[in-house]
C-alpha positions as CSV (number, residue, x, y, z in Angstrom):
1,M,5.4,12.7,23.1
2,A,4.4,9.2,21.8
3,P,7.0,6.5,22.0
4,T,9.0,6.1,18.9
5,V,9.2,2.7,17.2
6,E,12.9,2.1,16.3
7,I,13.2,0.8,12.8
8,K,16.1,-1.6,12.4
9,H,16.7,-5.1,11.1
10,D,16.4,-7.5,14.0
11,L,17.2,-11.0,13.1
12,N,15.0,-12.2,15.9
13,M,12.0,-10.2,14.7
14,K,9.6,-11.6,12.2
15,R,8.8,-8.9,9.7
16,L,5.1,-9.2,8.9
17,C,4.8,-6.7,6.1
18,E,8.0,-7.1,4.0
19,D,7.7,-5.1,0.8
20,R,4.0,-4.6,1.2
21,V,2.8,-1.2,0.1
22,C,0.6,0.5,2.7
23,V,-1.2,3.8,2.7
24,V,-2.0,5.3,6.1
25,T,-4.3,8.4,6.3
26,G,-4.0,10.8,9.2
27,A,-0.5,9.5,9.9
28,G,1.2,12.7,10.9
29,R,0.4,12.3,14.6
30,G,-1.1,10.0,17.2
31,I,-2.4,6.6,16.2
32,G,-1.8,7.1,12.5
33,R,1.9,7.9,13.2
34,E,2.3,4.8,15.2
35,H,0.7,2.7,12.4
36,A,3.1,4.1,9.9
37,M,6.1,3.6,12.1
38,M,5.4,0.0,13.0
39,L,4.4,-0.9,9.4
40,A,7.7,0.5,8.3
41,A,9.5,-1.4,11.1
42,H,8.0,-4.6,9.7
43,G,9.2,-3.9,6.2
44,A,6.3,-2.1,4.6
45,K,6.7,0.7,2.1
46,V,4.5,3.4,3.6
47,V,2.6,6.4,2.1
48,V,2.2,8.8,5.0
49,N,-0.9,10.9,4.4
50,D,-1.8,13.9,6.6
51,L,-3.5,17.2,5.6
52,G,-1.9,18.6,8.7
53,G,-5.0,20.4,10.0
54,A,-6.0,21.2,13.6
55,R,-8.1,18.8,15.7
56,D,-11.3,20.3,14.3
57,G,-10.1,20.0,10.7
58,D,-9.1,23.7,10.1
59,G,-5.9,24.6,8.4
60,A,-3.3,22.5,6.5
61,D,0.4,21.8,7.0
62,E,2.6,19.3,5.1
63,G,5.0,19.2,8.1
64,P,3.6,16.4,10.2
65,A,3.5,13.9,7.3
66,Q,7.0,14.8,6.1
67,S,8.3,14.6,9.7
68,V,7.1,11.0,10.0
69,V,8.6,10.1,6.6
70,N,11.9,11.6,7.7
71,E,11.9,9.5,10.8
72,I,11.2,6.3,8.9
73,V,13.8,7.0,6.2
74,A,16.5,8.0,8.7
75,A,15.9,4.7,10.5
76,G,16.3,2.6,7.3
77,G,12.7,2.4,6.2
78,S,10.9,3.4,3.0
79,A,8.2,6.1,3.0
80,V,6.8,9.1,1.1
81,A,4.6,11.9,2.2
82,N,1.2,12.9,0.9
83,A,-0.8,16.0,2.0
84,D,-4.0,15.4,0.0
85,D,-7.4,16.0,1.5
86,I,-8.8,12.4,1.5
87,S,-12.3,13.7,2.2
88,S,-12.4,14.9,-1.4
89,H,-12.8,12.4,-4.2
90,D,-9.9,13.8,-6.2
91,G,-7.7,14.0,-3.1
92,A,-8.4,10.3,-2.3
93,K,-7.6,9.3,-5.9
94,N,-4.3,11.3,-5.8
95,L,-3.3,9.4,-2.7
96,I,-3.9,6.0,-4.1
97,D,-2.4,6.9,-7.4
98,Q,0.8,8.1,-5.7
99,A,1.2,4.8,-3.8
100,I,0.9,2.8,-7.0
101,E,3.1,5.1,-9.1
102,T,5.8,5.3,-6.4
103,Y,6.0,1.7,-5.4
104,G,4.3,-0.2,-8.3
105,D,1.6,-1.8,-6.3
106,L,-0.8,-1.5,-3.3
107,H,-1.5,-4.0,-0.6
108,A,-3.2,-2.1,2.3
109,V,-5.1,1.1,2.9
110,V,-5.4,2.2,6.5
111,N,-8.2,4.8,6.9
112,N,-7.3,6.6,10.1
113,A,-7.8,10.3,9.4
114,G,-10.4,12.1,11.6
115,I,-11.5,15.3,13.3
116,L,-13.7,16.2,16.3
117,R,-16.4,18.8,16.6
118,D,-18.3,17.7,19.6
119,R,-21.6,19.3,20.5
120,M,-24.9,18.3,22.1
121,L,-27.5,17.5,19.5
122,A,-29.7,20.5,20.2
123,N,-26.8,22.9,19.8
124,M,-24.9,21.2,16.9
125,T,-24.6,23.3,13.7
126,E,-25.0,22.0,10.2
127,G,-21.4,22.8,9.6
128,E,-20.2,20.8,12.6
129,W,-22.3,17.8,11.4
130,D,-21.2,18.0,7.8
131,A,-17.5,18.5,8.6
132,V,-17.2,15.4,10.8
133,I,-19.3,13.2,8.4
134,Q,-17.1,14.5,5.5
135,V,-13.8,13.6,7.0
136,H,-14.6,10.4,8.7
137,L,-17.2,8.7,6.5
138,K,-16.4,10.2,3.1
139,G,-12.7,10.1,4.0
140,T,-13.0,6.4,4.5
141,F,-15.1,5.8,1.3
142,G,-12.7,7.8,-1.0
143,P,-9.4,5.9,-0.5
144,S,-11.3,2.6,-0.2
145,H,-13.2,3.2,-3.5
146,H,-10.1,4.0,-5.5
147,A,-8.1,1.1,-3.9
148,A,-11.0,-1.3,-4.5
149,A,-11.2,-0.3,-8.2
150,Y,-7.5,-0.9,-8.6
151,W,-7.7,-4.3,-6.9
152,R,-10.7,-5.4,-8.9
153,A,-8.9,-4.5,-12.1
154,Q,-5.8,-6.5,-11.0
155,S,-8.0,-9.5,-10.2
156,K,-9.8,-9.3,-13.5
157,E,-6.4,-9.3,-15.3
158,G,-5.6,-12.6,-13.6
159,K,-3.2,-11.2,-11.1
160,E,-3.2,-12.6,-7.5
161,V,-4.4,-10.0,-5.1
162,D,-3.9,-10.3,-1.3
163,A,-5.0,-6.8,-0.1
164,R,-6.4,-5.1,3.0
165,L,-8.8,-2.4,3.9
166,I,-8.3,-1.4,7.6
167,N,-10.8,1.2,8.8
168,T,-11.1,3.1,12.1
169,T,-14.3,3.1,14.0
170,S,-15.0,4.0,17.7
171,V,-16.9,3.0,20.8
172,S,-18.8,6.2,20.2
173,G,-20.2,4.7,17.1
174,I,-20.7,1.1,18.0
175,Y,-21.9,1.7,21.6
176,G,-22.7,5.5,21.7
177,N,-21.5,8.5,23.6
178,I,-23.1,11.8,24.7
179,G,-22.1,14.9,22.7
180,Q,-20.9,13.0,19.7
181,S,-23.9,12.4,17.5
182,N,-21.9,13.5,14.4
183,Y,-18.8,11.6,15.3
184,G,-20.7,8.5,16.5
185,A,-22.9,8.4,13.4
186,A,-19.8,8.6,11.2
187,K,-18.1,5.8,13.1
188,A,-21.2,3.6,13.1
189,G,-21.3,4.2,9.4
190,I,-17.7,3.1,9.1
191,A,-18.4,-0.1,11.0
192,A,-21.3,-1.0,8.6
193,F,-19.2,0.1,5.6
194,T,-16.5,-2.3,6.7
195,I,-18.8,-5.3,6.9
196,I,-20.3,-4.6,3.5
197,A,-16.9,-4.0,1.9
198,A,-15.8,-7.3,3.3
199,Q,-18.8,-9.0,1.7
200,E,-18.2,-7.3,-1.7
201,L,-14.4,-7.5,-2.0
202,H,-13.6,-11.0,-0.9
203,R,-14.0,-12.3,-4.5
204,Y,-11.1,-10.1,-5.5
205,G,-8.7,-11.3,-2.7
206,V,-9.4,-8.2,-0.4
207,T,-10.3,-8.3,3.3
208,A,-11.9,-5.5,5.2
209,N,-11.7,-5.0,9.0
210,A,-11.9,-2.1,11.4
211,I,-10.2,-1.1,14.6
212,S,-11.9,0.7,17.5
213,P,-9.0,2.3,19.3
214,G,-8.7,3.6,22.8
215,A,-5.7,5.9,23.1
216,L,-4.5,9.2,24.5
217,T,-3.9,11.6,21.6
218,R,-4.7,15.2,20.8
219,M,-8.2,14.0,19.9
220,T,-8.9,12.7,23.4
221,E,-6.6,14.6,25.7
222,D,-9.4,16.9,26.9
223,L,-12.0,14.1,27.2
224,G,-10.7,12.8,30.6
225,M,-7.7,10.8,29.3
226,G,-5.4,13.8,29.6
227,K,-5.6,13.5,33.4
228,L,-4.2,9.9,33.5
229,E,-0.8,9.4,35.1
230,G,1.8,6.7,35.5
231,E,0.9,3.2,34.2
232,D,-2.6,4.2,33.4
233,R,-1.3,6.9,31.0
234,D,1.2,4.4,29.5
235,R,-1.6,1.9,28.9
236,M,-3.4,4.5,26.8
237,S,-0.5,5.3,24.6
238,P,-1.3,5.1,20.8
239,E,1.6,2.6,20.4
240,W,-0.8,-0.2,21.7
241,I,-3.0,0.2,18.6
242,A,-0.3,-0.3,16.0
243,P,0.3,-4.1,16.4
244,I,-3.3,-5.1,15.3
245,C,-3.0,-2.7,12.3
246,T,0.3,-4.2,11.3
247,W,-1.0,-7.7,11.7
248,L,-4.1,-6.9,9.7
249,A,-2.0,-5.4,6.9
250,S,0.1,-8.6,6.7
251,E,-0.5,-11.8,4.7
252,E,-1.2,-13.7,7.9
253,S,-4.5,-11.9,8.4
254,H,-6.0,-13.3,5.1
255,P,-8.7,-15.5,6.8
256,V,-10.1,-12.6,8.9
257,T,-12.6,-10.2,7.3
258,G,-15.6,-8.2,8.3
259,R,-14.6,-7.9,12.0
260,I,-14.3,-5.0,14.4
261,F,-11.4,-5.1,16.9
262,Q,-11.6,-3.1,20.1
263,V,-8.0,-2.2,21.1
264,S,-6.1,-0.3,23.8
265,G,-3.3,-1.0,26.3
266,R,-6.0,-2.2,28.6
267,E,-7.8,-4.8,26.4
268,F,-7.9,-6.6,23.1
269,A,-11.4,-7.7,22.1
270,V,-13.7,-8.3,19.1
271,A,-17.0,-6.5,19.0
272,N,-20.0,-8.8,18.4
273,M,-22.0,-6.0,16.7
274,W,-25.7,-6.3,16.2
275,H,-27.5,-9.6,16.7
276,K,-31.3,-10.1,16.6
277,G,-32.8,-10.5,20.1
278,P,-36.1,-11.9,21.3
279,S,-38.9,-12.1,18.7
280,L,-42.6,-12.6,18.6
281,E,-45.2,-13.2,15.8
282,P,-46.1,-9.8,14.3
283,T,-49.5,-8.2,14.5
284,L,-51.5,-5.7,12.4
285,D,-53.2,-4.4,15.5
286,P,-51.3,-1.6,17.2
287,T,-53.4,-1.9,20.4
288,K,-51.8,-5.3,21.0
289,L,-48.2,-4.0,20.8
290,G,-47.9,-2.7,24.4
291,P,-47.7,-6.1,26.1
292,M,-45.7,-7.5,23.2
293,V,-43.1,-4.7,23.5
294,Q,-43.0,-5.2,27.2
295,Q,-42.3,-8.9,26.8
296,L,-39.5,-8.2,24.2
297,M,-37.9,-5.5,26.4
298,S,-38.0,-7.8,29.5
299,E,-36.1,-10.5,27.5
300,A,-33.7,-8.3,25.6
301,Q,-30.2,-7.6,26.7
302,P,-29.7,-3.9,27.5
303,N,-27.6,-1.7,25.2
304,S,-23.9,-1.3,26.0
305,N,-21.9,1.4,27.6
306,M,-18.7,2.7,26.0
307,A,-16.8,-0.3,27.5
308,G,-19.2,-2.6,25.6
309,D,-20.9,-3.8,28.8
310,P,-24.7,-3.9,29.2
311,V,-26.1,-0.9,31.0
312,T,-29.4,0.5,32.1
313,G,-30.4,4.0,33.1
314,P,-31.5,7.3,31.7
315,G,-31.5,7.2,27.9
316,H,-30.9,3.5,27.7
317,P,-33.5,0.9,26.9
318,T,-34.7,-0.8,30.1
319,P,-37.1,-3.6,30.9
320,F,-40.7,-2.5,31.6
């Protein structure tokens, strides 16, 4: 069981999100639950969204979202549950509308919901591809779209907006991982979506950032992390992800936008993303490209492994 964040008024604790209205998707378990609990501990009014499905997205159960709400309320916080499917446009709208109608405003949307349907590329079905893209990528677009429309309207009415989009990407997307072409493609899309949203929404007082978490949850327990023990297991608890989410949701984070933070109990880093490497004058003659590509490859930094470190080997670009 993940550690519980006790919600109480501590005179020595600076509450970063006092009275800020925050939506968290996929908040019934794991990382999303920790986000919701810590946001509430820091004074946020939280809309806890979770469809309550299985790890692969099948099924629905309002219990997980309501359970988190019950914990928050029992400990003195403010929260309401939402079981809408955020991968549908109407479901995403219902979620954002509920936050605004319940609490009168909206300050942060944390897009955290996700599923896994891992399969090697040659074996992956169309349904496995579509389901993962639907939940992760469209499930990030929907709440973000409806929230952005609200914030833009507020800004155009002359109201001061200081709002946040906080998305969830993955090392599988920004660095790559075997067996996760669907999940990685969605997560890479979310990283690009975050950067573009940051560029578009800054004029309205909205920042957009993403978190690439490393944690032991039901999503990762059979991917090797489930065998961790002792301090190694503790360091992969989802509680380590919640602090950056809470800070990003706060007013303190206003200067930071368009960034990807790689976070676990083992590290706290910022991903540098894509940068142009070595370059040459272009040519219209394809027969000249062999030595040109060889030169570029010999000067370029290799792609990264899942830790973000340069790596060479089968399937990775290598110098000629």
